[in-house]
C-alpha positions in Angstrom: 53.4 -23.6 15.8 55.6 -22.0 13.1 55.4 -18.4 12.2 56.3 -17.2 8.7 56.8 -13.7 7.4 56.2 -13.2 3.7 57.6 -10.0 2.1 55.1 -8.1 0.1 57.3 -7.0 -2.9 56.3 -9.2 -5.9 54.9 -12.7 -5.5 58.0 -14.7 -5.3 58.2 -14.9 -1.5 54.6 -16.0 -1.3 55.1 -18.6 -4.0 58.1 -20.0 -2.1 56.1 -20.3 1.1 53.3 -22.1 -0.7 55.8 -24.6 -2.2 57.3 -25.4 1.1 54.2 -25.3 3.3 52.7 -28.8 2.3 55.9 -30.4 3.6 55.6 -29.0 7.1 53.6 -31.0 9.7 53.2 -28.1 12.1 50.5 -25.4 12.0 51.7 -22.3 10.3 50.7 -18.7 10.7 51.7 -16.4 7.9 52.3 -12.6 8.4 52.3 -10.4 5.3 51.1 -7.1 3.9 49.8 -9.0 1.0 46.1 -10.0 0.9 45.3 -13.5 1.8 45.6 -15.9 -1.2 42.5 -17.6 -2.5 43.7 -20.9 -1.2 45.9 -21.9 1.6 47.2 -25.3 2.8 45.2 -26.9 5.7 46.2 -25.7 9.2 47.5 -22.4 7.8 46.4 -19.0 9.1 47.0 -15.8 7.2 47.4 -12.5 9.2 47.4 -9.4 6.9 49.6 -6.7 8.3 49.2 -2.9 8.0 51.4 -1.2 5.4 54.5 0.4 6.7 55.1 2.7 3.7 51.8 4.6 3.3 52.0 8.4 3.5 51.2 9.9 6.9 49.3 13.1 7.8 51.0 14.7 10.8 49.6 16.8 13.6 50.4 19.8 11.4 48.1 18.5 8.7 51.0 18.0 6.3 51.0 14.7 4.3 54.4 13.1 4.2 55.9 10.0 2.7 57.2 7.4 5.1 60.8 8.2 4.2 60.2 11.9 4.9 59.5 11.2 8.6 63.2 10.8 9.5 66.1 8.4 9.1 64.4 5.1 8.1 67.7 3.1 8.4 68.6 3.9 12.1 72.0 5.2 11.1 72.5 2.5 8.5 71.8 -0.4 10.9 68.4 -1.3 9.4 66.7 -1.3 6.0 63.3 0.1 6.9 62.1 1.5 10.2 60.3 4.8 9.6 60.0 7.1 12.6 56.6 7.5 14.1 54.8 5.7 11.3 51.5 4.3 12.6 51.4 1.4 10.1 55.0 0.3 11.0 54.3 0.4 14.7 51.0 -1.5 14.2 52.5 -4.3 12.2 55.2 -4.9 14.7 52.6 -4.8 17.5 50.5 -7.4 15.7 53.4 -9.8 15.4 54.6 -9.2 19.0 51.1 -9.7 20.4 50.6 -12.9 18.5 54.0 -14.3 19.6 53.2 -13.4 23.2 50.2 -15.6 23.4 51.0 -18.4 20.9 53.9 -20.8 21.7 56.1 -20.3 18.6 58.7 -23.0 17.8 60.3 -21.1 15.0 59.9 -18.0 12.9 60.7 -18.2 9.2 61.5 -14.8 7.7 61.4 -14.3 3.9 62.7 -11.6 4.0 63.2 -8.7 6.6 66.0 -7.9 8.9 63.6 -6.0 11.1 61.2 -8.9 11.5 64.2 -11.2 12.2 65.3 -8.9 15.0 61.8 -8.7 16.5 61.4 -12.4 16.5 64.8 -13.1 18.1 64.3 -10.3 20.7 61.1 -12.1 21.7 63.1 -15.3 22.2 61.9 -17.2 19.1 64.4 -19.2 16.9 64.7 -17.7 13.5 65.2 -19.1 10.0 66.0 -16.6 7.2 66.2 -17.0 3.5 69.2 -15.6 1.8 69.1 -13.8 -1.6 71.6 -13.4 -4.4 73.4 -10.1 -4.9 75.9 -8.0 -2.9 74.5 -8.2 0.6 77.4 -7.3 2.8 75.8 -4.2 4.2 75.3 -3.8 7.9 71.6 -4.7 8.0 72.1 -7.9 6.0 75.0 -8.9 8.2 72.9 -8.3 11.3 70.1 -10.4 10.0 72.4 -13.3 9.2 74.1 -12.9 12.6 70.7 -13.2 14.4 69.5 -16.2 12.4 69.6 -19.7 13.9 69.6 -21.0 10.3 70.1 -19.5 6.9 68.5 -21.2 3.9 69.9 -20.6 0.4 67.3 -21.5 -2.3 70.1 -22.5 -4.7 72.6 -25.3 -4.9 75.8 -25.2 -3.0 78.7 -23.9 -5.1 76.6 -21.8 -7.4 75.8 -18.3 -6.0 78.9 -16.9 -4.2 77.0 -15.0 -1.6 80.0 -13.3 0.0 78.1 -12.3 3.1 77.6 -16.0 3.9 81.2 -17.2 3.5 82.5 -18.7 6.7 79.1 -18.9 8.4 78.3 -22.4 9.8 74.5 -22.0 10.0 73.9 -22.1 6.2 71.9 -24.8 4.5 71.8 -24.9 0.7 68.5 -26.6 -0.3 68.4 -26.1 -4.1 65.9 -24.1 -6.2 62.4 -24.1 -4.7 59.8 -24.5 -7.4 56.0 -24.8 -7.1 56.3 -27.4 -9.9 58.7 -29.8 -8.3 57.5 -33.3 -9.0 54.8 -32.3 -11.4 54.7 -34.5 -14.5 55.4 -32.9 -17.9 52.4 -32.1 -19.9 52.0 -33.4 -23.5 50.1 -30.6 -25.2 49.9 -32.4 -28.6 51.0 -29.4 -30.6 54.8 -29.4 -30.4 55.9 -26.6 -32.7 59.6 -27.0 -33.6 60.4 -23.4 -32.7 58.2 -21.9 -30.0 59.2 -19.1 -27.6 57.5 -18.3 -24.3 58.0 -14.9 -22.8 57.5 -15.5 -19.1 56.8 -12.4 -17.0 58.0 -8.9 -17.8 61.6 -9.6 -18.9 61.4 -7.0 -21.6 59.7 -3.6 -21.7 56.7 -3.1 -24.0 58.6 -1.7 -27.0 61.4 -4.2 -26.7 59.0 -7.1 -26.5 57.0 -6.0 -29.5 60.0 -5.6 -31.7 61.5 -8.9 -30.6 58.2 -10.8 -31.3 58.1 -9.2 -34.7 61.6 -10.4 -35.5 60.9 -13.9 -34.2 57.7 -14.3 -36.2 59.4 -13.1 -39.3 62.0 -15.9 -38.7 59.3 -18.6 -38.4 59.0 -18.8 -34.6 55.7 -19.3 -32.8 55.4 -16.9 -29.9 53.5 -17.2 -26.6 53.5 -15.1 -23.5 52.4 -15.3 -19.8 52.5 -12.2 -17.7 54.6 -10.3 -20.3 51.7 -7.9 -21.0 48.9 -6.4 -19.2 46.3 -8.9 -20.5 48.1 -12.3 -20.7 48.2 -13.4 -17.1 48.1 -17.2 -16.8 47.3 -19.0 -13.5 49.1 -22.2 -14.5 52.1 -21.7 -16.8 53.3 -25.3 -16.5 51.8 -26.5 -19.8 53.3 -23.4 -21.6 56.7 -24.1 -20.0 56.6 -27.8 -21.1 55.8 -27.1 -24.8 58.2 -24.1 -25.3 61.4 -24.6 -27.2 62.9 -21.6 -25.4 61.7 -19.6 -22.5 62.6 -15.9 -22.0 62.4 -14.9 -18.4 63.7 -12.5 -15.8 66.3 -13.8 -13.4 64.2 -14.0 -10.2 64.7 -17.0 -7.9 61.3 -18.5 -8.4 61.3 -18.0 -12.2 64.7 -19.8 -12.4 63.5 -22.6 -10.2 60.4 -23.1 -12.4 62.7 -23.2 -15.5 64.8 -25.8 -13.8 61.7 -27.9 -12.9 60.6 -27.8 -16.6 64.2 -28.5 -17.8 63.7 -25.5 -20.2 66.1 -24.1 -22.6 66.2 -20.5 -21.5 67.3 -16.9 -21.9 67.3 -14.9 -18.7 67.3 -11.2 -18.7 68.5 -9.6 -15.5 66.1 -6.9 -14.2 67.3 -4.0 -12.1 66.8 -4.9 -8.4 68.3 -3.8 -5.1 71.8 -5.2 -4.4 72.2 -6.5 -7.9 70.1 -9.6 -7.1 69.2 -10.6 -10.7 72.5 -9.5 -12.2 74.2 -11.9 -9.8 71.9 -14.7 -10.7 72.1 -14.2 -14.4 75.9 -14.1 -14.3 76.1 -17.4 -12.5 73.6 -19.1 -14.8 75.5 -18.1 -17.9 79.0 -18.9 -16.4 77.9 -22.4 -15.2 76.0 -23.3 -18.4 72.4 -23.3 -17.1 71.0 -20.6 -19.5 71.9 -17.8 -21.8 71.8 -14.4 -20.2 71.4 -10.9 -21.4 71.3 -7.4 -19.8 68.0 -5.6 -19.3 68.8 -3.2 -22.1 69.6 -5.8 -24.7 68.6 -4.9 -28.3 65.8 -7.0 -29.7 68.2 -8.5 -32.3 70.5 -9.6 -29.5 67.5 -11.2 -27.7 66.7 -13.2 -30.9 70.3 -14.3 -31.1 70.2 -15.4 -27.5 67.0 -17.4 -28.2 68.7 -19.1 -31.2 71.7 -20.1 -29.1 69.5 -21.4 -26.3 67.6 -23.6 -28.7 70.8 -25.3 -29.7 72.1 -25.8 -26.2 71.1 -28.8 -24.0 70.0 -27.6 -20.5 71.7 -29.0 -17.4 69.1 -27.9 -14.9 69.4 -31.1 -12.9 72.4 -29.4 -11.2 70.0 -26.7 -9.8 68.6 -29.4 -7.5 65.0 -28.5 -7.7 63.8 -32.0 -7.1 63.1 -32.3 -3.3 64.2 -28.7 -2.6 61.0 -27.7 -0.9 61.0 -30.8 1.2 64.6 -30.2 2.2 63.8 -26.6 3.2 60.8 -27.9 5.3 63.0 -30.5 7.0 65.6 -27.8 7.9 62.9 -25.6 9.3 61.5 -28.5 11.4 65.0 -29.2 12.8 65.0 -25.6 14.3 61.4 -25.9 15.4 61.9 -29.0 17.5 
């Protein structure tokens, strides 16, 4: 049995698990605060955890936010361990009780230093996913120290990841995409200049002005998840027919761009530890995509799209093909 913790911020951690899961032969139990997805791979169990960040009403009747209960970092040793929070205590108890009665060959953690520590204290081998950005703080170093294996979902020699330098238990698997191996879609309406805005790479006003400039210049514009009303369950056909894709610099978005071999402009969003800024910087420096800051003017975004349209992508070097299978193989090595 393999256990897997999926962090609840955004959908990227869940998407990565779903991409890797079909390549694992073992049964998998997933723990997350996220609700159970509509579909799971066979022999996969979903355990929804209580929230560890909801406000708490104390014995004095006062409603307090989780961070108001005391030092949530344990003197800087952890990222999030709120004092006396019922949800936090309950979620750790759920995992501990499950591990106590289910033989667990390995625990995949994506991502949480605290869950990594809990699993290792209970004698379970741990596999953690690394992330871009400046992660040399004490909690990240502790999580990496505890891990039996650290997986980097990017190719070796791309993201610097200072905190991983000199560590022997690191395995670079390449970008993990849900679309790895999927055949390109011929939509039959190949517009010579079509832009796809993928996700919320721009704020509402910036997007509106950029779209106006593009249409005035003869570009066809599509969007998926860039607005409140344009969510698309399967963006693969849109990726395949776009001349240029404008996207945030999240790991899963980048892997999907690579799977589609898309000419791209990536706009780094503000994230903890400078995760997306680090990713965007590497992509631009190594010729994978054009990159822009989150506060780029609409005219600069349009210029970036024009440059991207004239640049041949080199996404093969992001090593998406087979990345999910490589990650699964590494997990199974620890679980043996």
